[in-house]
C-alpha angles and dihedrals in degrees: 000000000000125000127228094274115068090222088065091065093064088213125140131019119295127204107281118235107239089229085064094061111014123097092012125121103228117202118210111249101174144347118217111201125220086259087059094245111138124219133183124222115269113271113268095015122116122225120170144145133209129193110201121204090241090068098261126128123201125185137183117218102186104280094358130078125210133195135191143149121252145189129193123202110179103316094332116112123199119189130190116228107295121237116207136177112248105220115148103249129202089233093063131167089024093064090056091048089051095050093046092053090044096049093052096043112136104172135049125194134172133204115178106295095355130090122193126196118194126206134167084244096052147301127277118204118198135185132203 
């Protein structure tokens, strides 16, 4: 049961504190597709994201690396066009799906040791 103050309910995302997500190497735990199916990264592949405090984002999509600039206002995430290397990875097509969801992410949420990025194309869940 919720109290009088909405904050006592614990429902809904709150604006993440930059200290909660910046300068941390976040490892991909799962990708939820737009059809709500959930997939894990391929075994042995490396997928991660990092938000640096200078406004730069770096990501690892298996054998490719990506970079963009970002801003966060509340829970809203804005990314500049993302530039990625184009090496053919053994994890294909998962690497392309990951970068597609990441490059269109519009929301960022934190919950302890988890980071969630939401996009119209899916949801990426990362862990520390």
